[in-house]
C-alpha atoms as an extended CHARMM CRD file, in Angstrom:
* protein
*
       277  EXT
         1         1  MET       CA              0.0000000000        0.0000000000        0.0000000000  PROA      1               0.0000000000
         2         2  LEU       CA              1.4410000000        3.3460000000       -1.0530000000  PROA      2               0.0000000000
         3         3  ALA       CA              0.4760000000        6.5870000000        0.6460000000  PROA      3               0.0000000000
         4         4  LEU       CA              1.1630000000        9.9240000000       -1.0380000000  PROA      4               0.0000000000
         5         5  VAL       CA              1.1190000000       12.9500000000        1.2310000000  PROA      5               0.0000000000
         6         6  LEU       CA              1.4430000000       16.5820000000        0.2360000000  PROA      6               0.0000000000
         7         7  THR       CA              3.2370000000       18.5640000000        2.9450000000  PROA      7               0.0000000000
         8         8  MET       CA              4.3570000000       22.1350000000        3.3300000000  PROA      8               0.0000000000
         9         9  SER       CA              6.6730000000       23.7230000000        5.8520000000  PROA      9               0.0000000000
        10        10  GLY       CA              6.1690000000       27.2140000000        7.2390000000  PROA      10              0.0000000000
        11        11  ALA       CA              9.1150000000       28.5420000000        5.2670000000  PROA      11              0.0000000000
        12        12  ALA       CA              7.5980000000       27.3680000000        2.0020000000  PROA      12              0.0000000000
        13        13  GLN       CA              4.4830000000       29.4300000000        2.5490000000  PROA      13              0.0000000000
        14        14  ALA       CA              6.2220000000       32.7850000000        2.2120000000  PROA      14              0.0000000000
        15        15  ARG       CA              4.5940000000       34.5860000000       -0.7060000000  PROA      15              0.0000000000
        16        16  THR       CA              6.7460000000       36.0630000000       -3.4320000000  PROA      16              0.0000000000
        17        17  SER       CA              5.5990000000       38.2160000000       -6.3390000000  PROA      17              0.0000000000
        18        18  GLN       CA              4.3740000000       35.0540000000       -8.1310000000  PROA      18              0.0000000000
        19        19  GLN       CA              4.3700000000       31.7890000000       -6.1890000000  PROA      19              0.0000000000
        20        20  ALA       CA              2.5000000000       28.5860000000       -7.0070000000  PROA      20              0.0000000000
        21        21  VAL       CA              1.3720000000       26.6660000000       -3.9320000000  PROA      21              0.0000000000
        22        22  PRO       CA              0.1680000000       23.0310000000       -4.2020000000  PROA      22              0.0000000000
        23        23  THR       CA             -3.2300000000       22.5810000000       -2.5570000000  PROA      23              0.0000000000
        24        24  SER       CA             -4.3920000000       19.0130000000       -3.2410000000  PROA      24              0.0000000000
        25        25  ILE       CA             -3.2920000000       15.6860000000       -4.7520000000  PROA      25              0.0000000000
        26        26  ALA       CA             -5.0620000000       12.5220000000       -5.9310000000  PROA      26              0.0000000000
        27        27  PHE       CA             -3.8110000000        9.3770000000       -7.6730000000  PROA      27              0.0000000000
        28        28  TRP       CA             -5.4010000000        6.7020000000       -9.8760000000  PROA      28              0.0000000000
        29        29  ASP       CA             -2.4700000000        4.3580000000       -9.1980000000  PROA      29              0.0000000000
        30        30  ARG       CA              1.0840000000        4.6060000000       -7.9070000000  PROA      30              0.0000000000
        31        31  ALA       CA              2.2830000000        6.2610000000      -11.1430000000  PROA      31              0.0000000000
        32        32  HSD       CA             -0.6310000000        8.3730000000      -12.4200000000  PROA      32              0.0000000000
        33        33  GLY       CA             -2.0260000000       11.2820000000      -10.4700000000  PROA      33              0.0000000000
        34        34  LEU       CA             -2.8240000000       14.9710000000      -10.4400000000  PROA      34              0.0000000000
        35        35  ALA       CA             -2.3500000000       18.0360000000       -8.2770000000  PROA      35              0.0000000000
        36        36  GLY       CA             -4.1230000000       21.3700000000       -7.9030000000  PROA      36              0.0000000000
        37        37  PHE       CA             -2.3080000000       24.6730000000       -7.4100000000  PROA      37              0.0000000000
        38        38  ALA       CA             -3.1070000000       28.2180000000       -6.3380000000  PROA      38              0.0000000000
        39        39  VAL       CA             -0.8540000000       31.0080000000       -7.6330000000  PROA      39              0.0000000000
        40        40  TYR       CA             -0.3310000000       33.9480000000       -5.3380000000  PROA      40              0.0000000000
        41        41  GLY       CA              0.6460000000       37.2550000000       -6.9190000000  PROA      41              0.0000000000
        42        42  PRO       CA              0.6000000000       41.0130000000       -6.2730000000  PROA      42              0.0000000000
        43        43  THR       CA             -2.7960000000       41.6140000000       -7.9350000000  PROA      43              0.0000000000
        44        44  GLY       CA             -4.9040000000       39.4740000000       -5.6000000000  PROA      44              0.0000000000
        45        45  ARG       CA             -6.6160000000       37.9260000000       -8.6440000000  PROA      45              0.0000000000
        46        46  SER       CA             -7.4630000000       34.2170000000       -8.3590000000  PROA      46              0.0000000000
        47        47  GLU       CA             -5.0790000000       32.1430000000      -10.4890000000  PROA      47              0.0000000000
        48        48  GLY       CA             -4.1340000000       28.4750000000      -10.5090000000  PROA      48              0.0000000000
        49        49  TYR       CA             -3.6140000000       25.3390000000      -12.5270000000  PROA      49              0.0000000000
        50        50  ILE       CA             -3.9080000000       21.5410000000      -12.5930000000  PROA      50              0.0000000000
        51        51  SER       CA             -0.9090000000       19.3130000000      -13.2930000000  PROA      51              0.0000000000
        52        52  THR       CA             -0.6170000000       15.5810000000      -13.9510000000  PROA      52              0.0000000000
        53        53  THR       CA              2.1410000000       13.0400000000      -13.3680000000  PROA      53              0.0000000000
        54        54  SER       CA              2.7620000000        9.6130000000      -14.9100000000  PROA      54              0.0000000000
        55        55  ASP       CA              5.8780000000        8.7400000000      -12.8890000000  PROA      55              0.0000000000
        56        56  GLY       CA              4.6680000000        8.8490000000       -9.3020000000  PROA      56              0.0000000000
        57        57  GLY       CA              5.1760000000       12.5760000000       -8.8080000000  PROA      57              0.0000000000
        58        58  ARG       CA              8.7530000000       12.9190000000      -10.0140000000  PROA      58              0.0000000000
        59        59  SER       CA              7.7290000000       15.1650000000      -12.9100000000  PROA      59              0.0000000000
        60        60  TRP       CA              4.5830000000       17.1400000000      -13.7030000000  PROA      60              0.0000000000
        61        61  THR       CA              2.8400000000       18.6010000000      -16.7550000000  PROA      61              0.0000000000
        62        62  ILE       CA              0.4110000000       21.5210000000      -16.5490000000  PROA      62              0.0000000000
        63        63  ARG       CA             -2.8980000000       20.5420000000      -18.2110000000  PROA      63              0.0000000000
        64        64  TRP       CA             -5.2840000000       23.3660000000      -17.2620000000  PROA      64              0.0000000000
        65        65  ARG       CA             -4.8240000000       27.0220000000      -16.3090000000  PROA      65              0.0000000000
        66        66  GLY       CA             -7.4310000000       29.3390000000      -14.8320000000  PROA      66              0.0000000000
        67        67  THR       CA             -8.5440000000       30.3350000000      -11.3650000000  PROA      67              0.0000000000
        68        68  SER       CA             -7.2020000000       28.8470000000       -8.1220000000  PROA      68              0.0000000000
        69        69  VAL       CA             -7.6680000000       25.0850000000       -7.7300000000  PROA      69              0.0000000000
        70        70  TRP       CA             -8.4330000000       24.0120000000       -4.1470000000  PROA      70              0.0000000000
        71        71  ASP       CA             -9.3450000000       20.3200000000       -4.3280000000  PROA      71              0.0000000000
        72        72  VAL       CA             -8.8750000000       17.4030000000       -6.7050000000  PROA      72              0.0000000000
        73        73  THR       CA            -10.2390000000       13.8580000000       -6.4870000000  PROA      73              0.0000000000
        74        74  VAL       CA            -10.1450000000       10.8390000000       -8.7870000000  PROA      74              0.0000000000
        75        75  VAL       CA            -12.6160000000        8.0340000000       -9.4450000000  PROA      75              0.0000000000
        76        76  ARG       CA            -10.7400000000        4.8080000000       -8.7980000000  PROA      76              0.0000000000
        77        77  ARG       CA            -10.5370000000        2.2170000000      -11.5870000000  PROA      77              0.0000000000
        78        78  SER       CA            -11.4200000000        4.8480000000      -14.1840000000  PROA      78              0.0000000000
        79        79  ARG       CA             -9.8850000000        7.7540000000      -16.0990000000  PROA      79              0.0000000000
        80        80  ASP       CA            -12.1910000000       10.2870000000      -14.4300000000  PROA      80              0.0000000000
        81        81  ALA       CA            -11.3750000000       13.0240000000      -11.9280000000  PROA      81              0.0000000000
        82        82  TRP       CA            -12.9070000000       16.2070000000      -10.5120000000  PROA      82              0.0000000000
        83        83  ALA       CA            -11.5420000000       19.5500000000       -9.3360000000  PROA      83              0.0000000000
        84        84  ARG       CA            -12.9390000000       22.4350000000       -7.2980000000  PROA      84              0.0000000000
        85        85  VAL       CA            -11.9350000000       25.8520000000       -8.6510000000  PROA      85              0.0000000000
        86        86  ASP       CA            -12.5380000000       29.4830000000       -7.8000000000  PROA      86              0.0000000000
        87        87  ARG       CA            -15.0470000000       31.5490000000       -9.7020000000  PROA      87              0.0000000000
        88        88  ALA       CA            -13.7700000000       34.4530000000      -11.7780000000  PROA      88              0.0000000000
        89        89  ARG       CA            -15.5580000000       36.7580000000       -9.3350000000  PROA      89              0.0000000000
        90        90  PRO       CA            -15.7790000000       36.0340000000       -5.5830000000  PROA      90              0.0000000000
        91        91  CYS       CA            -19.0850000000       34.4980000000       -4.4730000000  PROA      91              0.0000000000
        92        92  PRO       CA            -18.7960000000       33.1590000000       -0.8830000000  PROA      92              0.0000000000
        93        93  ARG       CA            -22.3510000000       31.7580000000       -0.7270000000  PROA      93              0.0000000000
        94        94  CYS       CA            -22.4070000000       30.2020000000       -4.1900000000  PROA      94              0.0000000000
        95        95  PRO       CA            -22.1260000000       26.4270000000       -4.7520000000  PROA      95              0.0000000000
        96        96  VAL       CA            -18.7160000000       24.9560000000       -5.5350000000  PROA      96              0.0000000000
        97        97  LEU       CA            -17.6380000000       25.2940000000       -9.1850000000  PROA      97              0.0000000000
        98        98  MET       CA            -16.4640000000       21.9650000000      -10.6100000000  PROA      98              0.0000000000
        99        99  LEU       CA            -14.2530000000       20.7550000000      -13.4810000000  PROA      99              0.0000000000
       100       100  ARG       CA            -14.1590000000       17.1870000000      -14.7920000000  PROA      100             0.0000000000
       101       101  THR       CA            -11.7300000000       15.0970000000      -16.8230000000  PROA      101             0.0000000000
       102       102  ARG       CA            -12.4030000000       11.7540000000      -18.5150000000  PROA      102             0.0000000000
       103       103  ASP       CA             -8.8780000000       11.1350000000      -19.8500000000  PROA      103             0.0000000000
       104       104  ASN       CA             -6.5840000000       11.0130000000      -16.7960000000  PROA      104             0.0000000000
       105       105  GLY       CA             -6.3700000000       14.7790000000      -16.5390000000  PROA      105             0.0000000000
       106       106  GLU       CA             -5.2440000000       15.6610000000      -20.0490000000  PROA      106             0.0000000000
       107       107  THR       CA             -8.3340000000       17.7770000000      -20.7900000000  PROA      107             0.0000000000
       108       108  TRP       CA            -10.8120000000       19.4530000000      -18.4420000000  PROA      108             0.0000000000
       109       109  ARG       CA            -14.3660000000       20.7020000000      -18.9500000000  PROA      109             0.0000000000
       110       110  PRO       CA            -16.8080000000       22.6460000000      -16.7250000000  PROA      110             0.0000000000
       111       111  ALA       CA            -19.0480000000       20.2060000000      -14.8220000000  PROA      111             0.0000000000
       112       112  GLY       CA            -21.5630000000       22.4330000000      -13.0720000000  PROA      112             0.0000000000
       113       113  THR       CA            -21.6720000000       22.9210000000       -9.3240000000  PROA      113             0.0000000000
       114       114  ALA       CA            -21.7660000000       20.8960000000       -6.1130000000  PROA      114             0.0000000000
       115       115  PRO       CA            -22.6990000000       21.7230000000       -2.4960000000  PROA      115             0.0000000000
       116       116  SER       CA            -19.0220000000       21.2250000000       -1.5170000000  PROA      116             0.0000000000
       117       117  MET       CA            -16.0800000000       19.1790000000       -2.7810000000  PROA      117             0.0000000000
       118       118  PRO       CA            -17.5680000000       15.7280000000       -3.5250000000  PROA      118             0.0000000000
       119       119  SER       CA            -16.2270000000       12.2310000000       -3.0170000000  PROA      119             0.0000000000
       120       120  PHE       CA            -16.9850000000       10.1580000000       -6.1430000000  PROA      120             0.0000000000
       121       121  PRO       CA            -16.7760000000        6.3600000000       -5.6850000000  PROA      121             0.0000000000
       122       122  THR       CA            -18.0480000000        5.8930000000       -9.2780000000  PROA      122             0.0000000000
       123       123  ARG       CA            -18.3860000000        8.0810000000      -12.3730000000  PROA      123             0.0000000000
       124       124  ASP       CA            -22.0430000000        8.7830000000      -11.6020000000  PROA      124             0.0000000000
       125       125  VAL       CA            -22.4250000000        8.4880000000       -7.8200000000  PROA      125             0.0000000000
       126       126  GLY       CA            -20.9780000000       11.1320000000       -5.5200000000  PROA      126             0.0000000000
       127       127  PHE       CA            -21.4090000000       12.4790000000       -2.0000000000  PROA      127             0.0000000000
       128       128  ALA       CA            -20.8630000000       15.9810000000       -0.5990000000  PROA      128             0.0000000000
       129       129  MET       CA            -21.7300000000       17.9650000000        2.5120000000  PROA      129             0.0000000000
       130       130  ARG       CA            -24.1760000000       20.8350000000        2.0650000000  PROA      130             0.0000000000
       131       131  SER       CA            -21.7930000000       23.1910000000        3.8270000000  PROA      131             0.0000000000
       132       132  HSD       CA            -22.7540000000       26.8060000000        4.4250000000  PROA      132             0.0000000000
       133       133  ASP       CA            -20.5780000000       29.2850000000        6.2990000000  PROA      133             0.0000000000
       134       134  THR       CA            -19.7300000000       27.5190000000        9.6060000000  PROA      134             0.0000000000
       135       135  SER       CA            -22.1930000000       24.6340000000        9.3840000000  PROA      135             0.0000000000
       136       136  ALA       CA            -21.5250000000       21.1990000000        7.8800000000  PROA      136             0.0000000000
       137       137  GLY       CA            -25.1670000000       20.8680000000        6.8450000000  PROA      137             0.0000000000
       138       138  ASP       CA            -26.6160000000       17.6350000000        5.4600000000  PROA      138             0.0000000000
       139       139  LEU       CA            -24.9210000000       14.8990000000        3.4830000000  PROA      139             0.0000000000
       140       140  MET       CA            -25.9820000000       15.1290000000       -0.1720000000  PROA      140             0.0000000000
       141       141  LYS       CA            -25.8740000000       12.4650000000       -2.9050000000  PROA      141             0.0000000000
       142       142  THR       CA            -25.8480000000       12.5620000000       -6.6990000000  PROA      142             0.0000000000
       143       143  THR       CA            -26.4800000000        9.6430000000       -9.0510000000  PROA      143             0.0000000000
       144       144  ASP       CA            -26.1210000000       11.6260000000      -12.2900000000  PROA      144             0.0000000000
       145       145  SER       CA            -22.5400000000       12.9310000000      -12.0850000000  PROA      145             0.0000000000
       146       146  GLY       CA            -23.4770000000       16.0490000000      -10.1330000000  PROA      146             0.0000000000
       147       147  ARG       CA            -26.3500000000       17.3590000000      -12.2330000000  PROA      147             0.0000000000
       148       148  SER       CA            -28.7450000000       16.9790000000       -9.2940000000  PROA      148             0.0000000000
       149       149  TRP       CA            -28.3570000000       16.3610000000       -5.5670000000  PROA      149             0.0000000000
       150       150  ARG       CA            -30.6180000000       14.9740000000       -2.8440000000  PROA      150             0.0000000000
       151       151  ARG       CA            -30.2920000000       14.7680000000        0.9180000000  PROA      151             0.0000000000
       152       152  VAL       CA            -29.3170000000       11.5200000000        2.6700000000  PROA      152             0.0000000000
       153       153  GLY       CA            -28.9020000000       10.8680000000        6.3880000000  PROA      153             0.0000000000
       154       154  SER       CA            -25.9750000000       12.6010000000        8.0780000000  PROA      154             0.0000000000
       155       155  PRO       CA            -24.3920000000       11.5890000000       11.4190000000  PROA      155             0.0000000000
       156       156  CYS       CA            -23.1900000000       15.1260000000       12.1650000000  PROA      156             0.0000000000
       157       157  ARG       CA            -26.4980000000       16.0200000000       13.8090000000  PROA      157             0.0000000000
       158       158  ARG       CA            -25.4200000000       13.8070000000       16.7290000000  PROA      158             0.0000000000
       159       159  GLY       CA            -23.0280000000       16.5120000000       17.9320000000  PROA      159             0.0000000000
       160       160  TRP       CA            -23.7330000000       18.7660000000       20.8870000000  PROA      160             0.0000000000
       161       161  GLY       CA            -26.7790000000       20.8540000000       20.0220000000  PROA      161             0.0000000000
       162       162  GLY       CA            -27.2720000000       18.9130000000       16.7820000000  PROA      162             0.0000000000
       163       163  PHE       CA            -24.4990000000       20.9560000000       15.2040000000  PROA      163             0.0000000000
       164       164  ALA       CA            -21.2500000000       20.3800000000       13.2950000000  PROA      164             0.0000000000
       165       165  TRP       CA            -18.9020000000       23.1750000000       12.2410000000  PROA      165             0.0000000000
       166       166  ASP       CA            -17.5440000000       21.2260000000        9.2800000000  PROA      166             0.0000000000
       167       167  ALA       CA            -17.0710000000       17.6680000000        7.9920000000  PROA      167             0.0000000000
       168       168  ALA       CA            -14.7450000000       15.5810000000        5.8220000000  PROA      168             0.0000000000
       169       169  ILE       CA            -15.9370000000       12.6230000000        3.7440000000  PROA      169             0.0000000000
       170       170  SER       CA            -14.5130000000        9.6510000000        1.8420000000  PROA      170             0.0000000000
       171       171  PHE       CA            -16.6370000000        7.0780000000       -0.0240000000  PROA      171             0.0000000000
       172       172  VAL       CA            -15.1970000000        3.9290000000       -1.6030000000  PROA      172             0.0000000000
       173       173  SER       CA            -18.4780000000        2.6160000000       -3.0620000000  PROA      173             0.0000000000
       174       174  PRO       CA            -22.0700000000        3.8790000000       -3.4020000000  PROA      174             0.0000000000
       175       175  SER       CA            -22.8550000000        2.1160000000       -0.1180000000  PROA      175             0.0000000000
       176       176  ARG       CA            -19.6590000000        2.3430000000        1.9790000000  PROA      176             0.0000000000
       177       177  GLY       CA            -18.1340000000        5.5710000000        3.2260000000  PROA      177             0.0000000000
       178       178  TRP       CA            -16.8220000000        7.5610000000        6.1760000000  PROA      178             0.0000000000
       179       179  VAL       CA            -17.7970000000       10.9850000000        7.5100000000  PROA      179             0.0000000000
       180       180  LEU       CA            -15.6590000000       12.8980000000       10.0110000000  PROA      180             0.0000000000
       181       181  CYS       CA            -17.8240000000       15.4420000000       11.8510000000  PROA      181             0.0000000000
       182       182  LYS       CA            -16.0670000000       18.3820000000       13.4870000000  PROA      182             0.0000000000
       183       183  GLY       CA            -17.0810000000       20.8450000000       16.1720000000  PROA      183             0.0000000000
       184       184  GLN       CA            -16.0620000000       24.4830000000       16.5420000000  PROA      184             0.0000000000
       185       185  PRO       CA            -12.2610000000       24.9290000000       16.4070000000  PROA      185             0.0000000000
       186       186  GLY       CA            -10.3220000000       26.9320000000       18.9570000000  PROA      186             0.0000000000
       187       187  ALA       CA             -6.8640000000       27.1640000000       20.5840000000  PROA      187             0.0000000000
       188       188  GLY       CA             -5.4820000000       24.3670000000       18.4110000000  PROA      188             0.0000000000
       189       189  SER       CA             -8.1900000000       21.8470000000       19.3140000000  PROA      189             0.0000000000
       190       190  GLN       CA            -11.4280000000       20.6950000000       17.7140000000  PROA      190             0.0000000000
       191       191  SER       CA            -13.9220000000       18.0670000000       18.8130000000  PROA      191             0.0000000000
       192       192  LYS       CA            -14.5010000000       15.3560000000       16.2190000000  PROA      192             0.0000000000
       193       193  ALA       CA            -16.1090000000       11.9950000000       15.6070000000  PROA      193             0.0000000000
       194       194  LEU       CA            -15.7330000000        9.4420000000       12.8150000000  PROA      194             0.0000000000
       195       195  TYR       CA            -18.7020000000        7.4910000000       11.4380000000  PROA      195             0.0000000000
       196       196  LEU       CA            -19.0500000000        4.6180000000        8.9400000000  PROA      196             0.0000000000
       197       197  THR       CA            -21.9990000000        3.7780000000        6.6970000000  PROA      197             0.0000000000
       198       198  THR       CA            -22.4740000000        0.5600000000        4.7160000000  PROA      198             0.0000000000
       199       199  ASP       CA            -25.8550000000        1.4170000000        3.1920000000  PROA      199             0.0000000000
       200       200  GLY       CA            -25.2440000000        4.7110000000        1.4240000000  PROA      200             0.0000000000
       201       201  GLY       CA            -25.8710000000        7.0010000000        4.3890000000  PROA      201             0.0000000000
       202       202  SER       CA            -29.1390000000        5.7110000000        5.8500000000  PROA      202             0.0000000000
       203       203  ARG       CA            -27.4560000000        4.3280000000        8.9820000000  PROA      203             0.0000000000
       204       204  TRP       CA            -24.1790000000        5.2230000000       10.6720000000  PROA      204             0.0000000000
       205       205  THR       CA            -21.8330000000        3.5160000000       13.1460000000  PROA      205             0.0000000000
       206       206  GLN       CA            -19.6780000000        5.6310000000       15.4330000000  PROA      206             0.0000000000
       207       207  LEU       CA            -16.0430000000        4.5150000000       15.3080000000  PROA      207             0.0000000000
       208       208  VAL       CA            -14.2480000000        7.2800000000       17.2390000000  PROA      208             0.0000000000
       209       209  ASN       CA            -15.5940000000       10.0770000000       19.4550000000  PROA      209             0.0000000000
       210       210  ALA       CA            -13.1950000000       12.8520000000       20.5010000000  PROA      210             0.0000000000
       211       211  HSD       CA            -15.6580000000       14.9360000000       22.5610000000  PROA      211             0.0000000000
       212       212  PHE       CA            -17.9390000000       15.6360000000       19.5830000000  PROA      212             0.0000000000
       213       213  GLU       CA            -20.9550000000       13.5320000000       20.4980000000  PROA      213             0.0000000000
       214       214  PRO       CA            -22.4580000000       13.3820000000       24.0190000000  PROA      214             0.0000000000
       215       215  GLY       CA            -21.6570000000       10.0860000000       25.6920000000  PROA      215             0.0000000000
       216       216  ARG       CA            -18.5960000000        7.8820000000       25.8850000000  PROA      216             0.0000000000
       217       217  VAL       CA            -15.3130000000        9.3860000000       24.6530000000  PROA      217             0.0000000000
       218       218  ARG       CA            -13.3990000000        6.9530000000       22.4270000000  PROA      218             0.0000000000
       219       219  LEU       CA            -10.1760000000        8.5090000000       21.1220000000  PROA      219             0.0000000000
       220       220  ARG       CA             -8.3100000000        5.4880000000       19.7230000000  PROA      220             0.0000000000
       221       221  GLY       CA             -5.4680000000        7.6900000000       18.5210000000  PROA      221             0.0000000000
       222       222  LEU       CA             -7.6490000000       10.5190000000       17.1990000000  PROA      222             0.0000000000
       223       223  GLN       CA             -6.9660000000       13.3410000000       19.6360000000  PROA      223             0.0000000000
       224       224  ALA       CA             -8.9420000000       16.5470000000       20.1360000000  PROA      224             0.0000000000
       225       225  SER       CA             -5.8720000000       18.5690000000       19.0540000000  PROA      225             0.0000000000
       226       226  GLY       CA             -5.5870000000       19.6390000000       15.4220000000  PROA      226             0.0000000000
       227       227  TYR       CA             -8.0510000000       20.8220000000       12.7940000000  PROA      227             0.0000000000
       228       228  PRO       CA             -8.7290000000       17.9490000000       10.3410000000  PROA      228             0.0000000000
       229       229  GLU       CA             -8.6070000000       19.1200000000        6.7100000000  PROA      229             0.0000000000
       230       230  GLY       CA             -9.4150000000       15.9070000000        4.8400000000  PROA      230             0.0000000000
       231       231  MET       CA             -9.1900000000       12.1260000000        4.6850000000  PROA      231             0.0000000000
       232       232  ASN       CA             -8.9480000000        9.3450000000        2.1200000000  PROA      232             0.0000000000
       233       233  PHE       CA             -9.8380000000        5.6350000000        2.3870000000  PROA      233             0.0000000000
       234       234  THR       CA             -9.3690000000        2.5410000000        0.2310000000  PROA      234             0.0000000000
       235       235  ARG       CA            -11.8250000000       -0.3290000000       -0.1780000000  PROA      235             0.0000000000
       236       236  GLY       CA             -9.6120000000       -2.3920000000        2.1190000000  PROA      236             0.0000000000
       237       237  GLY       CA            -10.1980000000        0.0210000000        5.0150000000  PROA      237             0.0000000000
       238       238  ARG       CA             -6.8300000000        1.7510000000        5.0350000000  PROA      238             0.0000000000
       239       239  GLY       CA             -7.0050000000        5.4930000000        5.4600000000  PROA      239             0.0000000000
       240       240  LEU       CA             -5.1790000000        8.7880000000        5.8480000000  PROA      240             0.0000000000
       241       241  LEU       CA             -6.3210000000       11.8480000000        7.7990000000  PROA      241             0.0000000000
       242       242  TRP       CA             -4.4080000000       15.1420000000        7.6830000000  PROA      242             0.0000000000
       243       243  SER       CA             -4.8170000000       18.1890000000        9.9210000000  PROA      243             0.0000000000
       244       244  ALA       CA             -3.7870000000       21.7880000000       10.3850000000  PROA      244             0.0000000000
       245       245  ARG       CA             -1.9870000000       22.2670000000       13.7080000000  PROA      245             0.0000000000
       246       246  GLY       CA             -1.9800000000       18.4920000000       14.0690000000  PROA      246             0.0000000000
       247       247  HSD       CA             -0.4840000000       15.2370000000       12.8320000000  PROA      247             0.0000000000
       248       248  THR       CA             -1.1890000000       13.2190000000        9.7190000000  PROA      248             0.0000000000
       249       249  LEU       CA             -2.6990000000        9.9220000000       10.8740000000  PROA      249             0.0000000000
       250       250  ARG       CA             -3.1330000000        6.5060000000        9.2780000000  PROA      250             0.0000000000
       251       251  THR       CA             -5.4810000000        3.6150000000        9.9410000000  PROA      251             0.0000000000
       252       252  ARG       CA             -5.3550000000       -0.0070000000        8.8210000000  PROA      252             0.0000000000
       253       253  ASN       CA             -8.6690000000       -1.1740000000       10.2920000000  PROA      253             0.0000000000
       254       254  GLY       CA            -11.2990000000        1.0260000000        8.7020000000  PROA      254             0.0000000000
       255       255  GLY       CA            -10.8620000000        3.9900000000       11.0430000000  PROA      255             0.0000000000
       256       256  ARG       CA            -11.2880000000        2.1490000000       14.3430000000  PROA      256             0.0000000000
       257       257  SER       CA             -7.7970000000        3.1760000000       15.5050000000  PROA      257             0.0000000000
       258       258  TRP       CA             -5.1710000000        5.6700000000       14.2890000000  PROA      258             0.0000000000
       259       259  LEU       CA             -1.4110000000        6.2150000000       14.4350000000  PROA      259             0.0000000000
       260       260  PRO       CA              0.6670000000        9.2730000000       13.3790000000  PROA      260             0.0000000000
       261       261  LEU       CA              2.9180000000        9.3680000000       10.3130000000  PROA      261             0.0000000000
       262       262  SER       CA              6.4840000000       10.5780000000       10.8430000000  PROA      262             0.0000000000
       263       263  VAL       CA              6.5050000000       12.5280000000        7.5540000000  PROA      263             0.0000000000
       264       264  THR       CA              4.6080000000       15.3870000000        9.2330000000  PROA      264             0.0000000000
       265       265  SER       CA              4.8330000000       17.1060000000       12.6130000000  PROA      265             0.0000000000
       266       266  SER       CA              2.3320000000       19.3880000000       14.3130000000  PROA      266             0.0000000000
       267       267  GLU       CA              2.7590000000       23.1110000000       13.4830000000  PROA      267             0.0000000000
       268       268  GLU       CA              6.1270000000       22.4890000000       11.7800000000  PROA      268             0.0000000000
       269       269  ARG       CA              5.4870000000       20.3560000000        8.7000000000  PROA      269             0.0000000000
       270       270  GLU       CA              1.7810000000       19.8010000000        8.2010000000  PROA      270             0.0000000000
       271       271  GLY       CA             -0.0850000000       17.6480000000        5.7100000000  PROA      271             0.0000000000
       272       272  TYR       CA             -2.1180000000       19.5740000000        3.1130000000  PROA      272             0.0000000000
       273       273  SER       CA             -3.4920000000       16.6020000000        1.1900000000  PROA      273             0.0000000000
       274       274  GLY       CA             -3.0620000000       12.8470000000        0.8200000000  PROA      274             0.0000000000
       275       275  TRP       CA             -4.0540000000        9.7920000000       -1.1960000000  PROA      275             0.0000000000
       276       276  LEU       CA             -3.7710000000        6.0290000000       -0.8350000000  PROA      276             0.0000000000
       277       277  VAL       CA             -3.3030000000        3.6600000000       -3.7820000000  PROA      277             0.0000000000
């Protein structure tokens, strides 16, 4: 099992007159993958690009240029992938603007909008949180490649006051997926709980509870410290979870327990994105 983790040290974040910063990675297999970039410059205008690799990340080719690219994800066992990009004009309350490729990232086309960055286990089926400002909202599902979305059951309402500040998701099939619900962040800590569904979101099993849900606290390596930014699972139940102001963690048992990776360290070299192949 190969894990690819995008990291960035504090020194690398210093902005020059024109600096490209990697924001997200995703891989179809150990050789073929893609990365999204945001380009910071003196004008404040949103700029970015998408690059692909066919040699495991040793070299990259720019395939699309436009506004800043904040997330990328691939559909396993396919040539499809999706990207979340900025709009030409700022629109904080607008749905996420999506791009799609069907040829391993060589060409990209507009693909409408989504409630937030989706997780696509197949070309047609995807899941996304209906995020709005500081609320995770409901879990949404599409069965037509993002043209329409409907609400499915979300475990994040189990949090204190029926509220979640944000959530991260990873689905490996139309029926099996994980949702990480997060409470309000503060002082380097954030309550969180991880849930698993095996029926497409109708029912959820709590795996870990780090002070997010009332009741028994079950940390199992997932501490309250750190602000989780994303996670990625395989069908075999191996997973990565990366955090701001926290460690990058791995699991080998479907999220029931977690251990830190040595490639990152809290507040010194943090994980920005990751993928397992």
